[in-house]
py3Dmol code that shows the C-alpha trace and the ligand (Angstrom):
import py3Dmol

protein = """\
ATOM      1  CA  MET A   1      11.746  57.502  15.943  1.00  0.00           C
ATOM      2  CA  VAL A   2       8.560  59.581  16.151  1.00  0.00           C
ATOM      3  CA  LYS A   3       6.001  58.024  18.499  1.00  0.00           C
ATOM      4  CA  ILE A   4       2.403  58.786  17.647  1.00  0.00           C
ATOM      5  CA  PHE A   5      -0.430  57.779  19.970  1.00  0.00           C
ATOM      6  CA  ILE A   6      -3.796  57.579  18.219  1.00  0.00           C
ATOM      7  CA  ASP A   7      -6.968  57.486  20.238  1.00  0.00           C
ATOM      8  CA  PRO A   8     -10.136  56.247  18.541  1.00  0.00           C
ATOM      9  CA  GLY A   9     -12.798  57.988  20.634  1.00  0.00           C
ATOM     10  CA  HIS A  10     -15.177  55.934  22.834  1.00  0.00           C
ATOM     11  CA  GLY A  11     -15.528  52.120  22.535  1.00  0.00           C
ATOM     12  CA  GLY A  12     -17.146  49.155  24.290  1.00  0.00           C
ATOM     13  CA  ASN A  13     -19.829  50.293  26.740  1.00  0.00           C
ATOM     14  CA  ASP A  14     -19.484  53.844  25.500  1.00  0.00           C
ATOM     15  CA  PRO A  15     -20.765  54.086  21.919  1.00  0.00           C
ATOM     16  CA  GLY A  16     -20.292  57.869  21.714  1.00  0.00           C
ATOM     17  CA  ALA A  17     -22.795  59.631  19.501  1.00  0.00           C
ATOM     18  CA  SER A  18     -25.228  57.621  17.421  1.00  0.00           C
ATOM     19  CA  ALA A  19     -27.609  58.412  14.581  1.00  0.00           C
ATOM     20  CA  ASN A  20     -28.489  57.285  11.079  1.00  0.00           C
ATOM     21  CA  GLY A  21     -27.626  53.684  11.941  1.00  0.00           C
ATOM     22  CA  LEU A  22     -24.083  54.645  12.894  1.00  0.00           C
ATOM     23  CA  LEU A  23     -22.141  54.530  16.156  1.00  0.00           C
ATOM     24  CA  GLU A  24     -19.326  56.991  16.709  1.00  0.00           C
ATOM     25  CA  LYS A  25     -17.103  54.323  18.336  1.00  0.00           C
ATOM     26  CA  ASP A  26     -17.135  52.204  15.140  1.00  0.00           C
ATOM     27  CA  ILE A  27     -16.226  55.058  12.805  1.00  0.00           C
ATOM     28  CA  THR A  28     -13.424  56.393  15.007  1.00  0.00           C
ATOM     29  CA  LEU A  29     -11.927  52.876  15.215  1.00  0.00           C
ATOM     30  CA  ASP A  30     -12.102  52.413  11.428  1.00  0.00           C
ATOM     31  CA  ILE A  31     -10.342  55.726  10.862  1.00  0.00           C
ATOM     32  CA  ALA A  32      -7.682  55.021  13.498  1.00  0.00           C
ATOM     33  CA  LEU A  33      -6.866  51.542  12.160  1.00  0.00           C
ATOM     34  CA  GLN A  34      -6.606  52.917   8.637  1.00  0.00           C
ATOM     35  CA  LEU A  35      -4.429  55.792   9.838  1.00  0.00           C
ATOM     36  CA  LYS A  36      -2.097  53.400  11.666  1.00  0.00           C
ATOM     37  CA  SER A  37      -1.706  51.300   8.553  1.00  0.00           C
ATOM     38  CA  ILE A  38      -0.930  54.347   6.364  1.00  0.00           C
ATOM     39  CA  LEU A  39       1.606  55.732   8.838  1.00  0.00           C
ATOM     40  CA  GLU A  40       3.399  52.402   9.278  1.00  0.00           C
ATOM     41  CA  SER A  41       3.543  51.488   5.622  1.00  0.00           C
ATOM     42  CA  GLU A  42       4.398  54.895   4.143  1.00  0.00           C
ATOM     43  CA  TYR A  43       6.596  56.632   6.690  1.00  0.00           C
ATOM     44  CA  LYS A  44      10.095  56.006   7.975  1.00  0.00           C
ATOM     45  CA  ASN A  45      10.931  56.026  11.690  1.00  0.00           C
ATOM     46  CA  THR A  46       7.317  56.242  12.755  1.00  0.00           C
ATOM     47  CA  ASP A  47       5.989  54.223  15.665  1.00  0.00           C
ATOM     48  CA  VAL A  48       2.216  54.152  16.123  1.00  0.00           C
ATOM     49  CA  ARG A  49       0.147  52.986  19.064  1.00  0.00           C
ATOM     50  CA  LEU A  50      -3.621  52.923  19.395  1.00  0.00           C
ATOM     51  CA  SER A  51      -5.506  53.352  22.665  1.00  0.00           C
ATOM     52  CA  ARG A  52      -7.717  50.496  21.452  1.00  0.00           C
ATOM     53  CA  THR A  53      -7.673  48.228  18.413  1.00  0.00           C
ATOM     54  CA  ASN A  54     -11.151  46.749  18.844  1.00  0.00           C
ATOM     55  CA  ASP A  55     -14.521  47.508  20.409  1.00  0.00           C
ATOM     56  CA  GLN A  56     -13.137  47.749  23.899  1.00  0.00           C
ATOM     57  CA  THR A  57     -14.198  49.718  26.977  1.00  0.00           C
ATOM     58  CA  LYS A  58     -11.340  51.890  28.137  1.00  0.00           C
ATOM     59  CA  SER A  59     -11.406  54.853  30.495  1.00  0.00           C
ATOM     60  CA  LEU A  60      -9.976  58.198  29.487  1.00  0.00           C
ATOM     61  CA  THR A  61      -7.461  57.948  32.326  1.00  0.00           C
ATOM     62  CA  GLU A  62      -6.218  54.587  31.068  1.00  0.00           C
ATOM     63  CA  ARG A  63      -5.754  56.126  27.643  1.00  0.00           C
ATOM     64  CA  THR A  64      -3.726  59.144  28.714  1.00  0.00           C
ATOM     65  CA  ASN A  65      -1.735  56.998  31.187  1.00  0.00           C
ATOM     66  CA  GLU A  66      -0.739  54.726  28.326  1.00  0.00           C
ATOM     67  CA  ALA A  67       0.317  57.604  26.099  1.00  0.00           C
ATOM     68  CA  ASN A  68       2.296  59.201  28.929  1.00  0.00           C
ATOM     69  CA  ARG A  69       3.970  55.955  29.989  1.00  0.00           C
ATOM     70  CA  TRP A  70       4.932  55.212  26.388  1.00  0.00           C
ATOM     71  CA  ASN A  71       6.344  58.714  26.182  1.00  0.00           C
ATOM     72  CA  ALA A  72       4.552  59.503  22.938  1.00  0.00           C
ATOM     73  CA  ASP A  73       5.661  62.516  20.916  1.00  0.00           C
ATOM     74  CA  TYR A  74       2.140  63.309  19.837  1.00  0.00           C
ATOM     75  CA  LEU A  75      -1.399  62.343  20.753  1.00  0.00           C
ATOM     76  CA  LEU A  76      -4.293  62.507  18.324  1.00  0.00           C
ATOM     77  CA  SER A  77      -7.826  61.737  19.445  1.00  0.00           C
ATOM     78  CA  ILE A  78     -10.377  61.038  16.735  1.00  0.00           C
ATOM     79  CA  HIS A  79     -14.091  61.770  17.156  1.00  0.00           C
ATOM     80  CA  ILE A  80     -17.313  62.302  15.230  1.00  0.00           C
ATOM     81  CA  ASN A  81     -19.500  65.252  16.111  1.00  0.00           C
ATOM     82  CA  ALA A  82     -23.218  65.368  16.885  1.00  0.00           C
ATOM     83  CA  GLY A  83     -25.890  67.851  17.847  1.00  0.00           C
ATOM     84  CA  GLY A  84     -26.892  69.369  14.545  1.00  0.00           C
ATOM     85  CA  GLY A  85     -24.242  70.893  12.342  1.00  0.00           C
ATOM     86  CA  GLU A  86     -21.895  70.325   9.479  1.00  0.00           C
ATOM     87  CA  GLY A  87     -18.144  70.141   8.953  1.00  0.00           C
ATOM     88  CA  PHE A  88     -14.845  69.738  10.750  1.00  0.00           C
ATOM     89  CA  GLU A  89     -13.400  71.223  13.919  1.00  0.00           C
ATOM     90  CA  SER A  90     -10.337  70.534  16.028  1.00  0.00           C
ATOM     91  CA  TYR A  91      -9.394  71.110  19.651  1.00  0.00           C
ATOM     92  CA  ILE A  92      -6.386  71.673  21.852  1.00  0.00           C
ATOM     93  CA  TRP A  93      -6.451  72.058  25.650  1.00  0.00           C
ATOM     94  CA  ASN A  94      -7.705  75.468  26.777  1.00  0.00           C
ATOM     95  CA  GLY A  95      -5.424  75.676  29.842  1.00  0.00           C
ATOM     96  CA  ALA A  96      -2.398  77.920  30.291  1.00  0.00           C
ATOM     97  CA  TYR A  97       0.729  75.886  29.609  1.00  0.00           C
ATOM     98  CA  ARG A  98       4.191  76.580  28.314  1.00  0.00           C
ATOM     99  CA  SER A  99       4.014  74.409  25.206  1.00  0.00           C
ATOM    100  CA  LYS A 100       0.639  75.803  24.139  1.00  0.00           C
ATOM    101  CA  SER A 101       1.869  77.800  21.142  1.00  0.00           C
ATOM    102  CA  ASN A 102       3.678  74.743  19.792  1.00  0.00           C
ATOM    103  CA  THR A 103       0.631  72.535  20.432  1.00  0.00           C
ATOM    104  CA  ASP A 104      -1.507  75.057  18.588  1.00  0.00           C
ATOM    105  CA  LYS A 105       0.941  75.254  15.684  1.00  0.00           C
ATOM    106  CA  LEU A 106       0.996  71.474  15.215  1.00  0.00           C
ATOM    107  CA  ARG A 107      -2.791  71.271  15.488  1.00  0.00           C
ATOM    108  CA  SER A 108      -3.169  74.027  12.913  1.00  0.00           C
ATOM    109  CA  VAL A 109      -1.138  72.043  10.363  1.00  0.00           C
ATOM    110  CA  ILE A 110      -3.256  68.919  10.949  1.00  0.00           C
ATOM    111  CA  HIS A 111      -6.452  70.968  10.807  1.00  0.00           C
ATOM    112  CA  GLN A 112      -5.462  72.511   7.461  1.00  0.00           C
ATOM    113  CA  ALA A 113      -4.671  69.149   5.859  1.00  0.00           C
ATOM    114  CA  ASN A 114      -8.095  67.847   6.852  1.00  0.00           C
ATOM    115  CA  VAL A 115     -10.030  70.880   5.660  1.00  0.00           C
ATOM    116  CA  GLU A 116      -8.157  70.880   2.349  1.00  0.00           C
ATOM    117  CA  GLN A 117      -8.321  67.168   1.551  1.00  0.00           C
ATOM    118  CA  LEU A 118     -11.917  66.559   2.633  1.00  0.00           C
ATOM    119  CA  ARG A 119     -13.153  69.998   1.514  1.00  0.00           C
ATOM    120  CA  TRP A 120     -14.833  70.290   4.886  1.00  0.00           C
ATOM    121  CA  ARG A 121     -16.880  73.210   6.002  1.00  0.00           C
ATOM    122  CA  ASP A 122     -14.331  74.662   8.445  1.00  0.00           C
ATOM    123  CA  ARG A 123     -15.886  75.111  11.894  1.00  0.00           C
ATOM    124  CA  GLY A 124     -12.653  76.414  13.320  1.00  0.00           C
ATOM    125  CA  GLN A 125      -9.622  75.633  15.476  1.00  0.00           C
ATOM    126  CA  LYS A 126     -10.972  75.538  19.008  1.00  0.00           C
ATOM    127  CA  GLU A 127      -9.948  74.993  22.624  1.00  0.00           C
ATOM    128  CA  ALA A 128     -11.644  72.945  25.333  1.00  0.00           C
ATOM    129  CA  ASN A 129     -10.987  71.342  28.699  1.00  0.00           C
ATOM    130  CA  PHE A 130     -11.081  67.742  27.406  1.00  0.00           C
ATOM    131  CA  HIS A 131      -9.413  64.999  29.452  1.00  0.00           C
ATOM    132  CA  MET A 132      -7.416  63.582  26.517  1.00  0.00           C
ATOM    133  CA  LEU A 133      -5.897  67.010  25.862  1.00  0.00           C
ATOM    134  CA  ARG A 134      -5.423  68.103  29.460  1.00  0.00           C
ATOM    135  CA  GLU A 135      -3.992  64.918  30.953  1.00  0.00           C
ATOM    136  CA  SER A 136      -1.596  64.000  28.165  1.00  0.00           C
ATOM    137  CA  SER A 137       1.950  65.205  28.724  1.00  0.00           C
ATOM    138  CA  MET A 138       2.772  65.621  25.022  1.00  0.00           C
ATOM    139  CA  PRO A 139       1.239  67.971  22.424  1.00  0.00           C
ATOM    140  CA  ALA A 140      -2.247  66.708  21.657  1.00  0.00           C
ATOM    141  CA  ALA A 141      -5.173  67.464  19.400  1.00  0.00           C
ATOM    142  CA  LEU A 142      -8.702  66.145  19.023  1.00  0.00           C
ATOM    143  CA  THR A 143     -10.553  66.165  15.726  1.00  0.00           C
ATOM    144  CA  GLU A 144     -14.324  66.129  15.199  1.00  0.00           C
ATOM    145  CA  ASN A 145     -14.876  64.706  11.741  1.00  0.00           C
ATOM    146  CA  GLY A 146     -18.346  65.659  10.608  1.00  0.00           C
ATOM    147  CA  PHE A 147     -21.738  65.158  12.243  1.00  0.00           C
ATOM    148  CA  ILE A 148     -23.178  61.691  12.686  1.00  0.00           C
ATOM    149  CA  ASP A 149     -26.690  63.175  12.891  1.00  0.00           C
ATOM    150  CA  ASN A 150     -26.314  65.060   9.620  1.00  0.00           C
ATOM    151  CA  VAL A 151     -27.935  62.839   6.960  1.00  0.00           C
ATOM    152  CA  VAL A 152     -25.609  63.963   4.164  1.00  0.00           C
ATOM    153  CA  GLU A 153     -22.419  63.509   6.202  1.00  0.00           C
ATOM    154  CA  ALA A 154     -23.615  60.224   7.728  1.00  0.00           C
ATOM    155  CA  LYS A 155     -24.141  58.817   4.243  1.00  0.00           C
ATOM    156  CA  LYS A 156     -20.502  59.535   3.403  1.00  0.00           C
ATOM    157  CA  MET A 157     -19.319  58.043   6.700  1.00  0.00           C
ATOM    158  CA  LYS A 158     -20.774  54.702   5.654  1.00  0.00           C
ATOM    159  CA  THR A 159     -18.344  54.405   2.731  1.00  0.00           C
ATOM    160  CA  ASP A 160     -14.791  52.991   2.832  1.00  0.00           C
ATOM    161  CA  THR A 161     -13.700  55.816   0.559  1.00  0.00           C
ATOM    162  CA  TRP A 162     -14.611  58.408   3.164  1.00  0.00           C
ATOM    163  CA  VAL A 163     -12.870  56.545   5.986  1.00  0.00           C
ATOM    164  CA  LYS A 164      -9.721  56.234   3.850  1.00  0.00           C
ATOM    165  CA  LYS A 165      -9.822  59.917   2.912  1.00  0.00           C
ATOM    166  CA  VAL A 166     -10.138  61.010   6.532  1.00  0.00           C
ATOM    167  CA  ALA A 167      -7.291  58.703   7.560  1.00  0.00           C
ATOM    168  CA  GLN A 168      -5.148  59.967   4.681  1.00  0.00           C
ATOM    169  CA  ALA A 169      -5.821  63.600   5.607  1.00  0.00           C
ATOM    170  CA  HIS A 170      -4.784  62.932   9.212  1.00  0.00           C
ATOM    171  CA  ALA A 171      -1.649  61.164   7.937  1.00  0.00           C
ATOM    172  CA  THR A 172      -0.738  64.114   5.718  1.00  0.00           C
ATOM    173  CA  GLY A 173      -1.388  66.471   8.625  1.00  0.00           C
ATOM    174  CA  LEU A 174       0.865  64.444  10.924  1.00  0.00           C
ATOM    175  CA  GLN A 175       3.512  64.215   8.199  1.00  0.00           C
ATOM    176  CA  ASN A 176       3.592  67.996   7.830  1.00  0.00           C
ATOM    177  CA  ALA A 177       3.328  68.744  11.547  1.00  0.00           C
ATOM    178  CA  LEU A 178       5.888  66.209  12.787  1.00  0.00           C
ATOM    179  CA  LYS A 179       8.120  66.298   9.684  1.00  0.00           C
ATOM    180  CA  LEU A 180       7.731  62.596   9.001  1.00  0.00           C
ATOM    181  CA  ASP A 181       9.870  61.163   6.213  1.00  0.00           C
ATOM    182  CA  LYS A 182       8.175  59.146   3.516  1.00  0.00           C
ATOM    183  CA  LYS A 183       9.543  55.715   2.651  1.00  0.00           C
ATOM    184  CA  PRO A 184      10.629  55.407  -0.966  1.00  0.00           C
ATOM    185  CA  THR A 185       7.821  53.791  -2.910  1.00  0.00           C
ATOM    186  CA  LYS A 186       8.284  51.134  -5.577  1.00  0.00           C
ATOM    187  CA  LYS A 187       7.721  53.849  -8.168  1.00  0.00           C
ATOM    188  CA  ASP A 188      10.777  55.735  -6.915  1.00  0.00           C
ATOM    189  CA  VAL A 189      13.131  52.834  -7.613  1.00  0.00           C
ATOM    190  CA  PHE A 190      14.860  53.022 -10.959  1.00  0.00           C
ATOM    191  CA  TYR A 191      16.948  50.576 -12.882  1.00  0.00           C
ATOM    192  CA  ARG A 192      20.317  51.515 -14.242  1.00  0.00           C
ATOM    193  CA  VAL A 193      21.988  49.584 -16.995  1.00  0.00           C
ATOM    194  CA  VAL A 194      25.691  49.422 -16.211  1.00  0.00           C
ATOM    195  CA  CYS A 195      28.104  48.655 -19.028  1.00  0.00           C
ATOM    196  CA  GLY A 196      31.555  48.432 -17.546  1.00  0.00           C
ATOM    197  CA  SER A 197      32.952  49.165 -14.103  1.00  0.00           C
ATOM    198  CA  PHE A 198      36.510  50.497 -13.902  1.00  0.00           C
ATOM    199  CA  GLN A 199      38.960  51.562 -11.244  1.00  0.00           C
ATOM    200  CA  ASP A 200      40.614  53.892 -13.707  1.00  0.00           C
ATOM    201  CA  LEU A 201      38.420  56.793 -14.772  1.00  0.00           C
ATOM    202  CA  ASN A 202      40.190  56.919 -18.168  1.00  0.00           C
ATOM    203  CA  ASN A 203      39.015  53.416 -18.965  1.00  0.00           C
ATOM    204  CA  ALA A 204      35.480  54.439 -18.141  1.00  0.00           C
ATOM    205  CA  LYS A 205      35.767  57.423 -20.454  1.00  0.00           C
ATOM    206  CA  GLU A 206      37.090  55.194 -23.206  1.00  0.00           C
ATOM    207  CA  ARG A 207      34.080  52.895 -22.771  1.00  0.00           C
ATOM    208  CA  MET A 208      31.823  55.939 -23.070  1.00  0.00           C
ATOM    209  CA  ASN A 209      33.455  56.766 -26.413  1.00  0.00           C
ATOM    210  CA  VAL A 210      32.951  53.266 -27.734  1.00  0.00           C
ATOM    211  CA  LEU A 211      29.318  53.282 -26.630  1.00  0.00           C
ATOM    212  CA  SER A 212      28.804  56.661 -28.239  1.00  0.00           C
ATOM    213  CA  LYS A 213      30.036  55.219 -31.569  1.00  0.00           C
ATOM    214  CA  HIS A 214      27.305  52.603 -31.203  1.00  0.00           C
ATOM    215  CA  GLY A 215      24.760  55.360 -30.650  1.00  0.00           C
ATOM    216  CA  TYR A 216      24.432  55.130 -26.868  1.00  0.00           C
ATOM    217  CA  ASP A 217      24.544  58.082 -24.503  1.00  0.00           C
ATOM    218  CA  SER A 218      26.131  57.214 -21.193  1.00  0.00           C
ATOM    219  CA  PHE A 219      27.475  58.787 -18.034  1.00  0.00           C
ATOM    220  CA  VAL A 220      29.959  57.796 -15.352  1.00  0.00           C
ATOM    221  CA  ASP A 221      28.745  57.011 -11.856  1.00  0.00           C
ATOM    222  CA  LYS A 222      31.212  56.832  -8.977  1.00  0.00           C
ATOM    223  CA  TYR A 223      30.611  53.660  -6.969  1.00  0.00           C
ATOM    224  CA  LYS A 224      32.220  52.628  -3.709  1.00  0.00           C
ATOM    225  CA  MET A 225      32.629  48.961  -2.831  1.00  0.00           C
ATOM    226  CA  LYS A 226      34.832  47.499  -0.088  1.00  0.00           C
ATOM    227  CA  ASN A 227      36.616  50.845   0.221  1.00  0.00           C
ATOM    228  CA  LYS A 228      37.498  50.924  -3.449  1.00  0.00           C
ATOM    229  CA  ILE A 229      36.184  53.447  -5.902  1.00  0.00           C
ATOM    230  CA  TYR A 230      34.782  52.186  -9.191  1.00  0.00           C
ATOM    231  CA  TYR A 231      33.701  54.230 -12.165  1.00  0.00           C
ATOM    232  CA  ARG A 232      30.585  52.707 -13.610  1.00  0.00           C
ATOM    233  CA  VAL A 233      29.425  53.522 -17.092  1.00  0.00           C
ATOM    234  CA  VAL A 234      25.640  53.860 -17.029  1.00  0.00           C
ATOM    235  CA  VAL A 235      23.773  53.439 -20.295  1.00  0.00           C
ATOM    236  CA  GLY A 236      20.224  54.378 -19.442  1.00  0.00           C
ATOM    237  CA  SER A 237      18.193  54.687 -16.288  1.00  0.00           C
ATOM    238  CA  PHE A 238      14.626  53.350 -16.331  1.00  0.00           C
ATOM    239  CA  GLN A 239      11.599  53.300 -14.040  1.00  0.00           C
ATOM    240  CA  ASP A 240      10.353  50.186 -15.763  1.00  0.00           C
ATOM    241  CA  LYS A 241      12.535  47.132 -15.254  1.00  0.00           C
ATOM    242  CA  LYS A 242      11.460  45.697 -18.598  1.00  0.00           C
ATOM    243  CA  ASN A 243      12.956  48.684 -20.442  1.00  0.00           C
ATOM    244  CA  ALA A 244      16.194  48.217 -18.538  1.00  0.00           C
ATOM    245  CA  ASN A 245      16.236  44.544 -19.517  1.00  0.00           C
ATOM    246  CA  ASP A 246      15.698  45.407 -23.182  1.00  0.00           C
ATOM    247  CA  ARG A 247      18.601  47.852 -23.112  1.00  0.00           C
ATOM    248  CA  MET A 248      20.847  45.318 -21.375  1.00  0.00           C
ATOM    249  CA  ASN A 249      20.026  42.647 -23.952  1.00  0.00           C
ATOM    250  CA  GLN A 250      20.696  45.048 -26.858  1.00  0.00           C
ATOM    251  CA  LEU A 251      24.126  45.797 -25.405  1.00  0.00           C
ATOM    252  CA  LYS A 252      24.894  42.110 -24.878  1.00  0.00           C
ATOM    253  CA  LYS A 253      24.010  41.370 -28.502  1.00  0.00           C
ATOM    254  CA  LYS A 254      26.578  43.954 -29.542  1.00  0.00           C
ATOM    255  CA  GLY A 255      29.177  42.182 -27.463  1.00  0.00           C
ATOM    256  CA  PHE A 256      29.157  44.395 -24.373  1.00  0.00           C
ATOM    257  CA  ASP A 257      29.012  43.063 -20.858  1.00  0.00           C
ATOM    258  CA  ALA A 258      26.129  44.728 -19.022  1.00  0.00           C
ATOM    259  CA  PHE A 259      24.099  44.353 -15.861  1.00  0.00           C
ATOM    260  CA  ILE A 260      21.231  46.055 -14.078  1.00  0.00           C
ATOM    261  CA  ASP A 261      21.504  47.904 -10.831  1.00  0.00           C
ATOM    262  CA  ALA A 262      18.319  48.857  -8.933  1.00  0.00           C
ATOM    263  CA  VAL A 263      18.769  52.264  -7.334  1.00  0.00           C
ATOM    264  CA  LYS A 264      16.689  53.661  -4.490  1.00  0.00           C
ATOM    265  CA  PRO A 265      16.801  57.376  -3.882  1.00  0.00           C
TER     266      PRO A 265
END
"""
ligand_1 = """\
1
ZN
Zn -16.743 61.660 20.707
"""
view = py3Dmol.view(width=600, height=400)
view.addModel(protein, "pdb")
view.setStyle({"model": 0}, {"cartoon": {"style": "trace"}})
view.addModel(ligand_1, "xyz")
view.setStyle({"model": 1}, {"stick": {}})
view.zoomTo()
view.show()
């Protein structure tokens, strides 16, 4: 299980930066919630915790204490920049510590995914003495996702599409950095039409011959059930269940016994 602690910057009494009708604390929360949902629905063995899930006041110490107590594998703090500028930058702690090269390597992977997917102007991979980075006992990075006081960037920040894109880029970055495994999606499931299951391989081969005379290509799939090996004759493998059904019904009309087996990779 990979434990990822996500920190939406600011919250409650602390709005963070504000401009163009936007508050930093709202945008960071939107991104973090979206990121949590992507990570939990699309990745295997991934446990995600947020430092806050609503507009809540929470000190920096409380946040790092929580991450440390939970024993997170990675901490990611999400922020929006201000002060006149454009683009994306990321931070790791500027101190001297043993795991620094690893922390920098992981951050670099996350940084790249963001710059690529959002086509950000790249302001660089930086270091700073930020509490969230210094006081966390696991590798940590902080991202600054555009400038709230930049009219063009602020306009994008107001759209759901932008929030989703930023969350997706962070998810891809975390996937690559922490080697997260993707869950198989519905699209990856395919439907095999099985026409005959035999304990004797010769019988399976004979069935293949008969099917071939009827114009069907087939192959034998070794299948283990209750410690017994079966040789299944597969007549077509389809992504679309309807196509598998059609094939099964054709075979049944010709007097074969057939069934469908859904296979996940
Ligand atoms: Zn901030």
